[in-house]
C-alpha positions as CSV (number, residue, x, y, z in Angstrom):
1,X,53.6,10.1,-64.3
2,X,51.4,13.1,-65.2
3,X,49.1,10.6,-67.4
4,X,48.7,8.5,-64.3
5,X,47.8,11.3,-62.3
6,X,45.1,12.7,-64.8
7,X,43.7,9.2,-64.8
8,X,43.0,9.2,-61.0
9,X,41.6,12.5,-61.2
10,X,39.3,11.8,-64.2
11,X,38.1,8.5,-62.4
12,X,37.2,10.5,-59.4
13,X,35.4,13.0,-61.7
14,X,33.4,10.1,-63.0
15,X,32.4,8.5,-59.9
16,X,31.5,12.0,-58.3
17,X,29.5,12.9,-61.5
18,X,26.5,15.3,-60.8
19,X,28.3,16.2,-57.6
20,X,28.7,20.2,-57.8
21,X,30.2,20.4,-54.3
22,X,33.3,18.6,-55.5
23,X,36.1,21.1,-55.9
24,X,39.2,20.0,-57.9
25,X,42.0,22.7,-57.9
26,X,45.4,22.1,-59.8
27,X,48.6,23.7,-58.5
28,X,51.5,23.8,-61.1
29,X,54.7,23.3,-59.1
30,X,57.0,23.4,-62.3
31,X,56.6,22.5,-66.0
32,X,56.0,19.1,-65.6
33,X,54.4,18.3,-62.4
34,X,51.1,19.5,-60.7
35,X,49.3,18.8,-57.3
36,X,45.6,18.3,-57.3
37,X,43.7,19.4,-54.2
38,X,40.3,17.5,-54.1
39,X,37.6,18.5,-51.6
40,X,33.8,18.4,-51.1
41,X,33.0,21.8,-50.0
42,X,29.8,20.6,-48.2
43,X,31.5,18.8,-45.6
44,X,34.9,20.7,-45.7
45,X,35.7,24.0,-44.6
46,X,36.9,26.3,-47.2
47,X,39.0,28.3,-44.6
48,X,40.5,25.4,-43.2
49,X,41.5,24.2,-46.9
50,X,42.9,27.3,-47.7
51,X,44.8,27.7,-44.3
52,X,46.1,24.2,-43.9
53,X,46.8,23.4,-47.6
54,X,46.4,25.9,-50.4
55,X,48.6,28.9,-49.0
56,X,51.3,26.5,-48.0
57,X,51.5,24.7,-51.3
58,X,51.2,28.0,-53.5
59,X,53.8,29.8,-51.3
60,X,56.3,27.1,-51.2
61,X,55.6,25.4,-54.3
62,X,59.4,25.7,-55.8
63,X,60.6,23.8,-52.7
64,X,58.0,21.0,-53.0
65,X,58.9,17.4,-54.0
66,X,57.8,13.8,-53.6
67,X,59.6,13.4,-50.1
68,X,58.6,16.6,-48.4
69,X,55.2,17.3,-49.3
70,X,53.9,16.0,-45.9
71,X,55.8,18.7,-44.2
72,X,54.0,21.6,-46.2
73,X,50.3,20.1,-45.1
74,X,49.4,21.7,-41.9
75,X,46.5,20.0,-40.9
76,X,46.2,18.5,-37.4
77,X,45.2,14.9,-38.7
78,X,47.1,14.0,-41.9
79,X,46.9,10.5,-43.8
80,X,50.0,9.5,-45.9
81,X,50.0,7.0,-48.6
82,X,46.2,6.3,-48.8
83,X,45.1,3.8,-51.3
84,X,42.5,4.9,-54.1
85,X,39.9,2.7,-52.6
86,X,40.2,5.1,-49.2
87,X,39.6,8.0,-51.3
88,X,35.9,8.0,-51.3
89,X,35.6,7.4,-47.4
90,X,37.9,10.2,-46.3
91,X,36.5,12.5,-49.2
92,X,32.9,12.3,-47.8
93,X,34.3,12.7,-44.2
94,X,35.6,16.0,-44.6
95,X,39.0,15.5,-45.6
96,X,41.0,17.1,-48.5
97,X,42.5,14.8,-50.9
98,X,45.9,16.1,-52.3
99,X,47.3,14.0,-55.1
100,X,51.2,14.4,-56.0
101,X,53.0,12.0,-58.5
102,X,52.4,8.4,-57.0
103,X,51.0,9.5,-53.6
104,X,47.8,10.4,-52.3
105,X,47.4,12.3,-48.9
106,X,44.4,13.2,-47.0
107,X,44.3,16.2,-44.3
108,X,41.3,16.6,-41.9
109,X,39.3,19.9,-43.0
110,X,35.7,19.2,-41.9
111,X,33.5,22.0,-41.8
112,X,32.0,23.1,-38.6
113,X,28.3,21.9,-39.1
114,X,27.7,20.7,-35.7
115,X,25.2,21.9,-33.1
116,X,26.8,22.9,-29.6
117,X,26.6,21.1,-26.5
118,X,23.1,21.7,-24.9
119,X,21.1,20.5,-21.9
120,X,19.2,17.5,-21.9
121,X,15.7,17.4,-23.5
122,X,14.5,14.1,-22.6
123,X,16.4,12.8,-19.4
124,X,16.2,16.0,-17.5
125,X,17.3,16.1,-13.6
126,X,17.3,18.7,-11.2
127,X,20.8,17.7,-9.9
128,X,23.9,16.5,-11.6
129,X,25.4,17.5,-15.0
130,X,23.4,19.2,-17.8
131,X,25.3,18.5,-20.9
132,X,24.1,16.1,-23.5
133,X,25.3,14.4,-26.8
134,X,25.3,16.0,-30.1
135,X,25.4,14.4,-33.7
136,X,29.3,14.6,-33.9
137,X,31.0,11.5,-33.1
138,X,34.1,13.2,-31.8
139,X,32.1,15.4,-29.3
140,X,30.4,12.6,-28.0
141,X,33.5,10.7,-27.2
142,X,35.1,13.7,-25.9
143,X,32.2,14.0,-23.4
144,X,32.6,10.8,-22.1
145,X,36.5,10.9,-21.9
146,X,36.1,14.3,-20.0
147,X,34.6,12.2,-17.1
148,X,36.9,8.9,-17.4
149,X,40.6,9.8,-17.8
150,X,42.0,6.3,-17.9
151,X,44.1,4.4,-20.3
152,X,42.0,1.4,-19.8
153,X,39.1,3.2,-21.5
154,X,39.4,1.3,-24.8
155,X,37.5,2.1,-28.0
156,X,37.1,-0.2,-30.9
157,X,36.0,1.5,-34.1
158,X,33.9,-0.1,-37.0
159,X,32.4,1.8,-40.1
160,X,29.1,0.3,-41.3
161,X,26.8,1.0,-44.0
162,X,27.9,0.7,-47.7
163,X,26.4,4.0,-48.5
164,X,26.6,6.1,-45.2
165,X,29.9,4.6,-44.1
166,X,29.0,5.5,-40.3
167,X,31.7,5.7,-37.8
168,X,30.9,3.4,-34.9
169,X,33.0,3.4,-31.6
170,X,32.4,0.7,-28.9
171,X,33.7,1.6,-25.6
172,X,34.6,-0.6,-22.5
173,X,37.1,-0.8,-19.6
174,X,39.3,-3.6,-20.6
175,X,40.2,-4.2,-16.8
176,X,36.5,-4.3,-15.9
177,X,34.2,-5.6,-18.9
178,X,33.5,-9.2,-19.5
179,X,35.9,-9.9,-22.7
180,X,33.6,-12.8,-23.9
181,X,30.8,-10.2,-24.0
182,X,32.9,-7.8,-26.1
183,X,34.2,-10.5,-28.4
184,X,30.4,-11.5,-29.2
185,X,29.6,-7.9,-29.8
186,X,32.5,-7.3,-32.3
187,X,31.7,-10.8,-34.2
188,X,28.1,-9.6,-34.6
189,X,29.5,-6.1,-35.9
190,X,31.6,-7.9,-38.4
191,X,28.5,-9.8,-39.7
192,X,26.3,-6.8,-40.4
193,X,26.2,-5.8,-44.1
194,X,23.6,-3.1,-44.7
195,X,23.3,-0.1,-47.1
196,X,23.1,2.6,-44.3
197,X,22.9,3.2,-40.5
198,X,21.1,6.6,-39.7
199,X,20.4,6.2,-36.0
200,X,21.8,4.3,-33.0
201,X,18.8,2.3,-32.6
202,X,19.4,0.2,-35.8
203,X,22.5,-0.7,-34.2
204,X,20.7,-2.1,-31.3
205,X,18.3,-4.1,-33.5
206,X,20.8,-5.6,-35.6
207,X,23.0,-6.8,-32.6
208,X,20.2,-8.1,-30.2
209,X,17.1,-8.6,-32.6
210,X,14.0,-6.5,-33.0
211,X,11.3,-9.0,-32.9
212,X,12.5,-11.2,-30.0
213,X,10.4,-9.6,-27.1
214,X,8.4,-6.6,-26.4
215,X,11.0,-5.2,-24.0
216,X,13.7,-2.7,-25.1
217,X,17.1,-4.7,-24.5
218,X,19.4,-1.6,-24.9
219,X,19.4,1.8,-23.1
220,X,19.6,4.8,-25.3
221,X,20.8,7.8,-23.3
222,X,21.5,11.4,-24.2
223,X,23.3,11.8,-21.2
224,X,27.6,11.5,-20.9
225,X,27.2,11.0,-17.1
226,X,24.9,8.0,-17.4
227,X,27.3,6.4,-19.9
228,X,30.3,7.0,-17.8
229,X,28.4,5.4,-14.6
230,X,27.5,2.3,-16.8
231,X,31.1,2.2,-18.0
232,X,32.1,2.0,-14.6
233,X,29.9,-0.8,-13.6
234,X,31.4,-3.0,-16.4
235,X,28.8,-2.3,-19.4
236,X,29.6,-1.4,-22.9
237,X,28.6,1.9,-24.6
238,X,28.2,2.3,-28.3
239,X,28.6,5.8,-29.9
240,X,27.3,6.0,-33.4
241,X,28.0,9.3,-35.5
242,X,25.2,11.3,-36.6
243,X,23.1,10.5,-33.9
244,X,22.7,12.2,-30.3
245,X,21.9,9.1,-28.2
246,X,24.5,6.4,-26.9
247,X,23.8,2.8,-26.8
248,X,24.5,1.0,-23.3
249,X,24.4,-3.0,-23.2
250,X,23.4,-4.9,-21.6
251,X,20.2,-3.1,-20.2
252,X,17.8,-4.6,-17.7
253,X,14.0,-4.1,-16.9
254,X,15.1,-2.0,-13.8
255,X,17.2,0.5,-15.7
256,X,14.2,1.7,-17.4
257,X,12.0,1.9,-14.4
258,X,14.7,3.4,-12.1
259,X,17.1,5.4,-13.9
260,X,20.6,6.5,-13.0
261,X,19.7,10.4,-12.6
262,X,18.6,8.8,-9.1
263,X,22.0,8.8,-8.0
264,X,22.1,12.5,-7.6
265,X,19.5,12.5,-4.6
266,X,20.1,11.1,-0.9
267,X,19.5,7.3,-0.7
268,X,16.9,7.6,2.1
269,X,14.7,9.8,-0.1
270,X,15.1,8.1,-3.5
271,X,14.5,4.7,-2.2
272,X,10.5,5.6,-1.8
273,X,10.7,7.3,-5.1
274,X,12.2,3.9,-6.7
275,X,9.7,1.6,-5.0
276,X,7.0,4.1,-5.9
277,X,7.9,3.8,-9.7
278,X,8.0,0.2,-9.7
279,X,4.4,0.1,-7.9
280,X,3.3,2.8,-10.8
281,X,4.3,0.3,-13.5
282,X,2.1,-2.7,-12.1
283,X,-0.8,0.0,-11.2
284,X,-0.7,0.9,-15.0
285,X,-0.7,-2.6,-16.1
286,X,-3.4,-4.2,-14.1
287,X,-5.7,-1.4,-12.7
288,X,-8.4,-1.7,-15.8
289,X,-8.1,-5.5,-15.5
290,X,-8.8,-5.3,-11.8
291,X,-11.8,-3.0,-12.4
292,X,-13.2,-5.1,-15.3
293,X,-12.9,-8.3,-13.3
294,X,-14.9,-6.6,-10.1
295,X,-17.7,-5.0,-12.2
296,X,-18.1,-8.4,-14.1
297,X,-17.3,-11.2,-12.0
298,X,-16.2,-10.5,-8.6
299,X,-18.4,-8.0,-7.1
300,X,-18.0,-9.8,-3.6
301,X,-14.6,-8.4,-3.4
302,X,-15.8,-4.8,-2.6
303,X,-18.3,-3.4,-0.1
304,X,-21.8,-3.4,-1.0
305,X,-22.4,0.4,-1.0
306,X,-19.6,1.0,-3.1
307,X,-20.5,-1.5,-5.6
308,X,-24.2,0.0,-5.6
309,X,-22.5,3.5,-6.4
310,X,-20.6,1.9,-9.2
311,X,-23.7,0.6,-10.5
312,X,-25.6,3.6,-10.3
313,X,-22.8,5.6,-12.2
314,X,-23.0,2.8,-14.9
315,X,-26.7,3.0,-15.4
316,X,-27.4,4.2,-18.9
317,X,-24.1,3.1,-20.5
318,X,-24.7,1.3,-23.5
319,X,-21.5,-0.6,-23.6
320,X,-20.0,-3.8,-21.4
321,X,-17.7,-2.6,-19.1
322,X,-14.9,-4.1,-21.2
323,X,-15.9,-2.3,-24.2
324,X,-16.3,0.9,-22.4
325,X,-12.8,0.5,-20.7
326,X,-11.0,-0.5,-24.0
327,X,-12.8,2.5,-25.8
328,X,-11.3,5.3,-23.4
329,X,-8.0,3.5,-23.4
330,X,-8.1,4.0,-27.2
331,X,-8.8,7.5,-27.0
332,X,-6.0,7.9,-24.2
333,X,-3.5,6.3,-26.4
334,X,-4.6,8.7,-29.4
335,X,-4.0,11.6,-27.2
336,X,-0.7,10.3,-26.0
337,X,0.6,9.9,-29.7
338,X,-0.6,13.4,-30.4
339,X,1.4,14.6,-27.6
340,X,4.5,13.1,-28.7
341,X,4.2,14.5,-32.2
342,X,3.1,17.8,-31.3
343,X,5.8,20.7,-30.9
344,X,6.7,20.6,-27.3
345,X,5.7,24.2,-26.5
346,X,2.0,23.5,-26.7
347,X,1.5,19.6,-27.1
348,X,1.0,18.9,-23.5
349,X,-1.4,21.5,-23.0
350,X,-3.6,20.3,-26.0
351,X,-3.5,16.7,-24.7
352,X,-4.5,17.8,-21.2
353,X,-7.3,20.0,-22.8
354,X,-8.4,17.3,-24.9
355,X,-8.5,14.6,-21.9
356,X,-10.9,17.1,-19.9
357,X,-13.2,17.7,-22.5
358,X,-13.4,14.3,-23.9
359,X,-13.7,12.8,-20.2
360,X,-16.5,15.4,-19.3
361,X,-18.5,15.2,-22.6
362,X,-18.1,11.0,-22.7
363,X,-19.8,11.0,-19.1
364,X,-22.3,13.8,-20.0
365,X,-23.4,11.7,-23.2
366,X,-23.7,8.6,-21.4
367,X,-20.9,6.8,-23.3
368,X,-18.6,6.2,-20.0
369,X,-19.3,6.4,-16.3
370,X,-17.4,8.5,-13.9
371,X,-15.5,5.5,-12.3
372,X,-14.3,4.3,-15.8
373,X,-12.8,7.8,-16.4
374,X,-11.2,7.6,-12.9
375,X,-9.6,4.3,-13.7
376,X,-8.2,5.2,-17.1
377,X,-6.9,8.4,-15.5
378,X,-4.9,6.5,-12.8
379,X,-3.9,4.1,-15.6
380,X,-2.3,6.9,-17.5
381,X,-0.9,9.2,-14.9
382,X,1.1,6.1,-13.5
383,X,2.5,5.4,-16.9
384,X,3.6,9.0,-17.4
385,X,6.2,8.1,-14.8
386,X,8.4,6.5,-17.5
387,X,10.0,8.6,-20.1
388,X,11.2,5.5,-22.5
389,X,8.8,4.9,-25.5
390,X,9.7,1.4,-25.6
391,X,9.0,0.3,-22.1
392,X,5.7,2.3,-22.3
393,X,5.1,0.0,-25.4
394,X,5.6,-3.1,-23.5
395,X,3.5,-1.6,-20.7
396,X,0.6,-1.4,-23.2
397,X,1.1,-5.1,-24.4
398,X,0.6,-6.4,-21.0
399,X,-2.2,-4.2,-20.2
400,X,-4.0,-5.5,-22.9
401,X,-3.2,-9.1,-22.1
402,X,-4.5,-8.5,-18.6
403,X,-7.7,-7.0,-19.9
404,X,-8.6,-9.7,-22.1
405,X,-8.0,-12.4,-19.4
406,X,-9.8,-10.6,-16.7
407,X,-12.9,-10.0,-19.3
408,X,-13.1,-14.0,-19.6
409,X,-12.0,-15.1,-16.1
410,X,-12.2,-12.1,-13.8
411,X,-9.6,-12.2,-11.0
412,X,-8.5,-15.7,-12.0
413,X,-7.6,-14.1,-15.3
414,X,-5.4,-11.7,-13.6
415,X,-3.3,-14.5,-11.7
416,X,-2.9,-16.1,-15.1
417,X,-2.0,-13.1,-16.5
418,X,0.8,-12.4,-13.7
419,X,2.0,-15.8,-14.1
420,X,2.5,-15.1,-17.8
421,X,4.3,-11.8,-17.0
422,X,6.6,-13.4,-14.9
423,X,7.5,-16.3,-17.0
424,X,7.7,-14.1,-20.1
425,X,9.9,-11.5,-18.4
426,X,12.1,-13.8,-16.4
427,X,12.8,-15.7,-20.2
428,X,14.0,-12.6,-21.7
429,X,17.6,-12.1,-22.1
430,X,19.5,-8.9,-23.0
431,X,22.9,-9.8,-24.5
432,X,22.7,-13.2,-22.9
433,X,22.0,-11.4,-19.4
434,X,18.8,-12.2,-17.4
435,X,16.6,-9.4,-18.3
436,X,14.6,-9.4,-14.8
437,X,17.9,-9.2,-12.9
438,X,18.5,-8.1,-10.3
439,X,15.2,-9.3,-8.9
440,X,15.4,-12.9,-11.0
441,X,18.1,-14.1,-10.6
442,X,18.7,-12.0,-7.4
443,X,21.8,-9.7,-7.3
444,X,22.9,-7.9,-4.1
445,X,24.9,-5.4,-5.6
446,X,22.8,-4.1,-8.6
447,X,19.8,-4.7,-6.5
448,X,21.1,-1.9,-4.0
449,X,21.8,0.2,-7.0
450,X,18.8,0.2,-8.9
451,X,15.7,-1.3,-7.1
452,X,16.6,0.8,-4.0
453,X,19.6,3.3,-3.3
454,X,22.3,2.2,-0.9
455,X,24.5,5.0,0.6
456,X,27.5,5.7,-1.7
457,X,29.9,4.9,1.1
458,X,28.3,1.1,1.1
459,X,28.5,0.9,-3.0
460,X,31.6,-0.8,-2.7
461,X,31.5,-3.4,-5.3
462,X,30.5,-4.0,-8.8
463,X,27.7,-6.6,-9.7
464,X,28.9,-10.0,-10.7
465,X,26.4,-9.6,-13.6
466,X,28.9,-7.7,-15.6
467,X,32.4,-8.6,-14.6
468,X,34.2,-11.2,-12.4
469,X,37.3,-8.9,-12.0
470,X,38.2,-5.8,-10.4
471,X,35.0,-6.1,-8.1
472,X,36.1,-3.6,-5.6
473,X,35.1,0.0,-6.5
474,X,36.2,1.5,-3.2
475,X,37.4,0.7,0.1
476,X,34.7,-0.5,2.6
477,X,34.0,2.2,5.4
478,X,33.7,0.3,8.6
479,X,32.7,3.3,10.4
């Protein structure tokens, strides 16, 4: 039996060669038997290994036998009768492996290498909770369960990545969610075979495709309260270990325009803001195209005096209107990119300074007219309403489509662009759900929660977009 035991240890040593953090301790309990304690000191806490395992085994080594060893392992999570093929997974996940005779045990002794729960950095709000997800799977699930105290909240666990063995949890309410959608998601998970999963966005791309369209079809959030709200609506949340962002599926166009943090404000006040954001999206998308159309083709659409002012301002500019506009847009895109990459302490200040200096210098040098600078400023100020990078990328895509069409056909090109935008957007789906919902197709319940905000007393029904059961959220108030 000792020879078999040594073979297991020798095999582990070979597999983990050139792994200096692998610690193997041998505890002799009698003349013929030894217990091997094996752990990785970089992912396991030495204090926990000592308190949970080593102290107990050394103190009671004369009492230990094959049948009672588990009673001397004090860890909060103990795995009994592990197979050899499971050792690598548990060892790299912070477990300590105990081998005695023909039995293999695993005791959870994870090191505390996680950052504490902090405020959300991206999705900030004046009202509402301030905590955000971390890179630890257990903490993230705990932040969700802290808000949703129900046995109907189910978690399907999967481990993906041949090299990373990343723990993934699919959360949903079994009495609310569309079971067909859950089954489709789980089938897709079972077909994924990849070396590593480092970030939650990789899961989203693998599940719903990365090149199907320019829109984001899954929502990444760092806020547990948004995840809790989505689960109550009948959506699905996917928690991925080592990343502080949780996926919410399905996600629609309007979810990126009007986020759920609006729920913490009064309905009459926030409805105006919601409509304003939707208008800002279209302003940012078509304003440069309208400017090009008016200056090149459709001068009759504005008063003559205003047109003369525009013409005077453009006097001496060596480029056509479309080239001038594209040049300024390119400069602004570079400034936006630099703002994203710079440290947050001074990135915005540098971008604002750069925009002011470049705008003033361009006008003074005769490269751009003042009206063009104003148009570009309106375009980018409107786009700053949206914090999601992917929705801004889709906005950029359509903006350039409109510019090209207006450069060839004027206002008729803008009409063609709007038709293309509507056809494109209404044909996109997010996990088989219509992406332009609740506008097209119209859905009353979700429309009142996203495009506008109805009073909470009137928010009594879940949307049929996500579920056909347990529709009633609260009793209707007839007062």
